C-alpha positions, 0 to 999 in steps of 0.5 A, a space after each residue: 445809899 445812891 439816889 435812884 432818881 438822879 440815876 434815872 435822869 442820867 439815863 434819859 435821852 434829850 429830844 431835838 425839837 427841830 427834828 421832831 417838827 420835821 418828822 411831824 411835817 413829813 407825816 402830814 405830807 404823806 397823809 395829804 398825798 394819800 387823801 388826794 390820791 384816794 379822791 382822784 381814784 374815786 373821781 376817776 371811777 365815778 367819772 368813767 364812761 359807762 356803756 349805753 344799753 341799746 337794742 340792735 337789728 341787722 340790716 337786711 337785703 331784699 331780693 332784686 325785683 321785689 316790690 317797694 312800699 311807697 306809702 303806709 296807712 292805717 284803717 279797719 276791715 269793713 263790710 259793704 253789706 251790713 244790716 241791722 235787721 228790724 221789723 216794719 211794724 211795732 210789736 212784742 217779740 215772741 221768738 228769736 231764732 238767731 245767735 251770735 256767729 250763726 250763718 243765715 240764708 236769705 229769707 230765713 226767719 230770724 224772729 216772730 212778733 205777736 200776731 194775735 191782733 193782726 190775725 183778728 183784724 185780718 179776719 174782720 177785713 175778710 168778713 167785711 169783704 164777704 158781706 160787701 159781696 153779698 150786698 152786690 149779689 142781693 142788688 143784682 137780683 133786685 136789678 133783674 126784677 127791676 128790668 123785668 118790671 120795666 119791660 112789662 110797663 113798656 108793653 102795658 104802655 103800648 096797650 094804654 093800660 099804664 101811664 108814662 109816669 109809671 114807666 118812668 118810675 120803673 126805669 128809675 128803679 132799675 137805674 138806681 139799682 144799677 148805681 147801688 150795685 156799682 157802689 157796692 162793688 167799690 165797697 167790695 174792692 175797698 174791703 179787699 184792699 183792707 184785707 190785703 193790708 191786714 195780710 201784709 201787717 200779719 206777714 210783717 210779724 215774721 222778720 226774715 234775713 235780707 241776704 246771706 250772712 253771719 249774725 254778729 249781734 243779737 239785740 232783742 229777746 222774747 217779751 221785748 218791744 221792737 219798733 222801726 223808729 225810736 219810741 218808748 225810750 229805752 224800753 223799745 228795741 229798734 233791731 233784732 240783730 245785725 247781719 254781715 255778709 262776710 263775702 263783702 269784706 274790704 279795708 277802708 283807710 284814710 290817706 293824707 291828701 298830700 300823698 293821695 297822688 301815690 295811690 292808683 286803682 288796682 295798685 297792689 297792697 300788703 295788709 297786716 292785721 293788728 291781731 296777726 302781725 306776722 300774716 301779710 295779706 295781699 290786696 289791691 286798691 278798689 277805688 279812691 272815694 272822690 271826697 276829702 275830709 276837711 277836718 282831717 285832711 284825708 281821703 278815704 281809700 277802699 281796698 279789696 282782698 285778693 282772697 278772703 279768710 275766716 280770720 278776717 273779721 269786721 272792724 279789725 285794725 289793719 296797717 296797709 303798705 301801698 306797693 310800687 308797681 314793678 314794670 318788667 324791664 326791657 331786655 337791654 335794660 340793666 338787671 335790678 339790684 338787691 335793695 338794702 333794708 333797715 328798720 324805720 326806728 333806726 333812722 334819725 334826721 338832723 337838718 334834713 339829713 338822715 343817719 343811723 348808728 352802726 355797732 362796731 364792737 363795743 362802740 357805735 359809728 354814726 353813718 349818714 345814709 340815703 333813704 329811698 322807699 318804704 317796705 312795711 316797717 323798714 326803709 330802703 337804704 340806697 347808700 351808707 350801710 351794707 346788709 349784715 351790719 347791725 344798727 341801733 334801733 331807737 337810739 337814745 338821745 345821748 348816743 353820739 359817734 364813738 359812744 360805748 354801748 352794751 347790746 341788750 340781750 
């Protein structure tokens, strides 16, 4: 029987060890190449330049002849006539006739105080005055009697029926009565002045509006004590309410003293309330207060409105742009050219030079510009950009010339 094991061994193929090693080396080279290629592709993916998200705004053109801002400042709407109405005397409130937002006329009764004590005191003063008058009348009757007695004594003295001493006594009685009448008349005058004082105190229990205006606060209620001075701690009020004359509204702004030379009387301004950012309010400079604040290095400027509006309220925040006065050019002068305006936040400065970034497709171009005046939240650009171009607003620090960008929105 043939040996199967030997037959199988005869069919086996002998492997070349050198060829096997060469084949393994090729495989490892391919694996290494693939790994390096994947790593390079991954590095290129992560190291690629990503676009920077930015916000843009268009450069605008302002019509020729429009006014240019020379200075910006912030302040508040204030009222020149504003009063916290109080009483002249201390007393308990029994009636309050105002509410917030109510219009009041000059002399209108705003509140009343308890007047029972003052009425009683006034009645006493009037009674004392009347009693003093009665005393004067009584002594006037006695004076008439003393004068008659003196005349009789003089006649009897001529006839020798009375002595000179009796005549002198009668004259003394008349003179003393005259003196008593004079003193009583002085007492009547004092009593009348006292009655007038009590009448004034009684009138002071009625609190009236000092001028036409609008009540912006109600500070007291019936039953509370009010006083013209601080007394009684927190249990005593010093005012009934606050009245504001809305026709006296104006703006007060603090201007840095380094730029106060740009402000002149009657200079036109544009005011924008924080509450109404799209509403431009024309105004003018009233005056510059002739005093500087050494702590803040500012000067107070008063600004008036060209026209009042119900939307204007005291203590509103406001931003003011002082405009350059535009003088009409002579007939032979060249016509004014339109101005180019860009947002303030788009301008950056470096080493005293101003520049901005102009969007070009998906990249930006750094552009040097020449800045002139101010127009609200925009700057006038004399050279560097043209109207219609879009510039980056608030450019991020990493933004450079040629950077790829992606416009938000």
